[in-house]
Residue, then its C-alpha position, 0 to 999 in steps of 0.5 A: x772580919x778579915x774579909x770585911x777589912x779586905x773588902x774596903x781595901x781599894x786602890x785609891x785612884x785620884x782625879x782627872x789626868x791632864x796634859x798641856x794644851x799649847x793652844x791656850x798659851x798666852x801669845x803676848x807673854x806678860x803684856x797687860x791686856x787693854x779693854x775699853x767701853x765708851x771713850x775710856x781705855x783701861x789696863x787689866x792688872x795681873x794678880x801679883x802672885x797668881x798667874x791664873x787671875x787678872x784681878x788686882x788681888x791683893x791691892x784690894x782684897x774681897x773678904x765677904x760676899x752677899x748673894x741674892x740670886x734667882x735660878x732660871x732653868x728656861x734661860x739657863x741663867x743664874x742672875x741677881x746681885x753680888x755685894x762684895x766687901x773689900x779692903x785695900x791692902x796695907x801698902x798703897x791706895x786703890x782707885x779700882x777694883x779688878x775682878x775676874x769674869x768669864x761669860x757673864x753679863x754685867x748689868x750695873x755696878x755701885x760702890x758704897x751705894x753710889x753708881x760706879x763706872x765699870x769697864x770690861x776687857x775688850x779682848x778676853x783672854x782665852x783662858x782667864x776670861x774678861x777682866x772687869x774693872x770698877x772705878x772707885x769714886x776717889x782714891x781709897x786709903x790703905x786699910x780702908x774698906x768699901x762695898x761693891x754691888x754688881x748686878x749680873x747674870x750668867x749665860x748658858x756658856x758659863x763653864x762652871x755650871x751644868x744644866x740638865x734636862x729632866x731626861x738626864x736625871x734619875x727621876x726624869x721629871x725635873x731639871x737639875x743644875x750643879x756647879x763645878x768651879x775648880x780650878x778657875x771657873x768661879x769667874x763664870x758664876x760671879x765676878x770675883x778674885x778667882x785666886x785660891x789665896x783670895x779667901x772670903x766668907x759669904x751669905x746667900x739667898x737663892x730663889x728657885x722653882x718649887x718643888x726643887x731644893x737649892x743647896x750650897x757649900x755653906x750651912x743652910x737656913x730653914x729646911x725646905x719643907x718650912x719655906x713658903x712658896x710664892x709665885x711657884x718659887x722658894x727662897x733658900x738661905x745659906x751662910x759660910x762663916x769660914x773663909x773659902x776661896x772662890x773655887x769652893x763656892x758651890x750651888x746645886x738645884x734639883x729634886x732632892x731629898x735627904x737621909x741622915x747618916x750621922x750626927x752632923x751629916x746627911x746624904x742628899x740625892x734624887x729620891x730614886x738614889x738616896x737610899x743607895x747613897x745612905x747605905x754606901x756612905x754610912x761610914x762618914x762619921x767614922x771617917x770624920x772622927x779618924x780625920x780629926x785624930x790625924x789633923x785636928x778639930x773639924x771647923x765646918x759644922x755640917x758635913x753633908x754629901x750630895x750624890x749627883x747625876x752621872x755627868x759630874x766630871x769627878x769622883x768627888x769635890x770637896x765643897x765645904x759643908x757639902x761634898x759633891x760625889x759621883x754615882x759611880x761610887x755606888x758599888x753596893x759594897x762600900x768599896x768606893x767609899x774611900x773617895x769620901x775619906x779623901x774629900x773629908x781630908x780636904x776639910x783641912x788640906x785645901x779648904x782650911x789651909x789652901x795652896x796659894x796658887x795653882x802652881x802649888x796644888x800638891x800642897x792641897x792634893x798631896x796632903x789630902x791623899x796623905x790624910x786620906x790614907x792615914x784615915x784608912x790606916x786608922x780604920x782598917x790597918x796597915x795593909x790597907x794603907x800600904x795597898x793603896x799607896x802601892x796602887x797610887x805609885x803605879x798610877x803615878x808611874x803610868x802618868x809620868x810614862x804617858x806624859x814623858x819623864x821630862x815633861x814639865x807638868x810632872x814636876x810638883x810645882x809646874x809653871x803656869x806663867x803665860x796663861x796656861x790653863x790649870x785644868x790642863x796641868x791636873x794629873x796624878x802628879x800633885x796627888x801621888x808625887x805630893x803624897x810620896x814627898x810627905x811619906x819621905x819627909x815623915x820617914x826622914x824625920x823619924x831617923x830610921x834606916x830605910x830598911x826599917x821604914x814604915x810609912x803606914x805607922x809613920x812617926x809621932x813627931x811628924x804627926x804633931x807637926x802635921x796638926x801644927x801645920x793646919x792649926x798655924x795656917x788655918x783660914x789662910x794659905x801656904x806656899x812650898x817655901x813656907x812649908x819648907x821653912x816650917x819643916x826645917x824649923x821642926x826637923x833641922x837635921x832631917x831637912x838637911x838630907x832632903x833634896x828640895x830642888x829635885x823634889x819640888x822642881x824637877x820633872x819625872x818620878x820621885x828621886x827616892x824609891x818610896x815604894x820600899x817603905x810599903x809592905x806589899x802583902x795585900x798586893x802580892x797575890x794580884x801582882x803575881x797573877x798579873x805577872x803570870x799572864x804577862x809572861x805567857x804572852x810576852x811578845x803579844x803573839x798569842x802563841x800561848x793564850x793563858x799561863x799554865x794552870x790558870x783557872x777560874x779559881x785564881x780570883x777566889x778570895x780576891x776583893x774588888x780592890x785586888x781584882x782592880x789591882x790585877x788589871x792595873x798591873x797588867x796595864x802597867x806591864x802591857x801599856x803603850x806599844x805592847x798590848x796583850x794578844x786577842x787570844x789572851x784577852x778571850x782567855x781572861x774573859x773565859x776564866x774570870x767573866x770580867x765583862x760582867x763586872x759592875x764595878x766602874x774601876x774594874x770595868x774601865x781597866x778591862x775595857x782598856x786592855x780589850x781595846x789595846x788588844x784590838x778587840x773590836x767587840x769592845x767598841x760598843x760596851x765602851x760607847x755604853x760606858x762613855x754614855x753612862x757617866x761623865x767622870x773624867x777618870x774613866x772618860x779620858x783613858x777610854x777615849x785615848x784607848x779607842x783612839x790608839x786602837x787603830x783607824x776604826x777605833x779613832x773614828x769610833x771615838x770621834x763618832x761616840x764623842x759627837x753623840x755623847x758630848x752634850x751630856x758631859x760637863x763643860x770641863x770634861x767636854x773640853x778635856x776630852x776634846x783636847x785628848x781627841x784633837x778636836 
């Protein structure tokens, strides 16, 4: 029904918004770091093409890893061996293998079965960690292959792992471990070439306490029920045959059970929430089939989902074969399941074809949003595509306004030289500006006039170009220059009309108003209602507390997505230094009962509006929301809103953070601390 279709129309709001943190800038510029152990001093090489890695990729390239690991909850450590198979590059011989590490204990190294000397960087880089240099016995010729075994263990400080106490889980009886390695946190899990281009296959044996279940971003071996228990432990096996970058490795260990939701999919979760996940993600197979029609064959075999505890810092993470998702998606009406469509789209953009460095992250996320919205168009129609694209453009504008139109991190290809942490650059920009660029490129390739633009239906030739992009680059990486060359070859006349320099390298909003390519029919009612409330209180004085004729019936027939868009529009009108007055906030609650919303998107935006108006009664519900879930999409704007709401709000934000920071993932804790200046 049309009501059903509208129910799944939602503002597809992306991932974490980040800002630069100057304290992470590398003071010594490009000078290589020295490190030593014993009498030998060694220099760590910067990765030739990746400013976020100190490994010597691609002088030697790791192509496969065999893990044999044991999970120790008492010590908060994962330890064992990683056996890396590496191949020397074609141009020069190699006498060392340099790997990225951070907060790891390296116990021993061997090369081809023979004990080898190794050195750890004496002055770790504040962002990139501690380079590990392993001496290869004798110089290795170009093209030769060798094996390096590293015995190691993680520490409680490893930023890519979060250890949860039983009381932090839904069941309250067992501990829980999960990983999050994007962008450069895989180096805190195992010694690796922690660069997106350094793709590898892997196998793993993971031993964990029974009755807990271990899962990885790979195809599992035997089912947990069939595994023997020895000394209270079980060993799980996994294999990932498709090359993946280190950031796409994933591990989770907890009291988990599964429900099948399709012929190649199941949802895993704690028993207390697995039924909710089964219902919420029932459309997964339909999403997969729609994605294959857009992007080509699905090559990963399994597509499973793991519904994580509330501290997971993102909406979803596209770990191959096992997408991680937040419980904030459990709205009860599948209105947030579009996040699964986004993560499925990553099976092609990001996972199958990967951005070569984090400077070209838009080639991952921009393509993913593009495919995601094409999936939603195929399943639910043009109105849903356009509604989502309008919401995304509004979110992009908010990000650019907040960072500043001249801020370098609003460029599609930000510069990360000098030790800039990729986490600090993450924002809506690669998602929505990247999506806008692809919408524009598709429109230009069609040859249609701007007045006839139709982003949802697109252009068949561009659709075939997109499939060819994934087929021609599968298992590898792509750069902006390479993508541009492909587009120029496919659409030579259209390519001449594109201002590539501005799109790719200039900060600010897109140089073309792609909003004109969308039909605002679905968004119009909620946008017009927001405008009425804005105009009734333009000066923020509260002389008029509601627009003429306003009533509870205003929201009748609105979907959750339209209510969310109404609040997003109000935030756009009244953001920054022009908040609504407190009488208007009270009238909104009186008529629309927004305080009672169980939808996490609506609740977050409503709290922002209340805090902006100086509503001190919003402090406690905000603190409750900040303690309930660690998703950065909600944490960061709520903490920022508290901080901006005056001295009392800033003090309350700091107090709340100190009380709740222990439940947050290390990545979320770091980013919120930066927002609060602590």
